[in-house]
N, C-alpha and C positions, 0 to 999 in steps of 0.2 A: 513154336512158330501164327505167325498172324493165323489169323480166323477172316471168310466170306460170305458171301450168301451160298449157300448150300444149293448145285443142280445139278438135276440127275445126269445130263451130256455127257460123254466124254471131252476127254481137255482135244484140239485140232485147232495145230497154228497154222490152216487156212493156207493155199498154195501159194500166196504170195512171198514174196524174197525181204522185207522190209525186217527191223530189230527191235521188236517194242518188248520191252520186258513187262510181261504181265503177269494175276494171278489165279487160279487157276484150283476148285474143290478135288482135289483126291478122294472120294468114296471110300476105299478101304482104308485108307489111312487115317482119314475120320479128320485131316488137316489143309488146310492151303500150301500149297508150293507153287514155286513161280516158273513160268516157261517164258520161251520167246514167240512173239506174236509177228508171224508173218505181216500184217498189217489191213489182209481183204478176208472173206469170209469167214471159217472156222465153226465154233460152238459158240451157245454162249454161258457156258463155264468158260468166262471168259472176264477180266477183272484187272482196272486200269489200277488202283490199287487195294493193298489187305490192310486192314486195320492191326495195328498192333495190340500184343497185351494180352488177349482174352481168348482164353481157354474154350467158351460156349462158341458156339457157331449158331447163325442165326440163319436160319430153314425158310423159305417160303416153301407157302403150301403147293401140293403140285398140279390142284388144279388151273394154279398161275404163271407155270413152267411158260 
C-alpha cells in the first residue's frame, strides 16, 4: 500500500456529499488506505495523494498535530 504522513485522528468522511478519492492512515494496519471524502469538515487524517513504493511511514511529532 502507499504511505503518507501519520496522524492520530480517525478517518472522517465529513458530512458533505462530494466524491473525492483521498487517503488516510490506518493506525491499526499501519498503512494508508483510500476513502471517499465528502468535501467539507472531516479530520486532518486526510491526504490528496499517497506516495507509492515506500514501506516506511513518515511520522509527524505529536505536538505538530
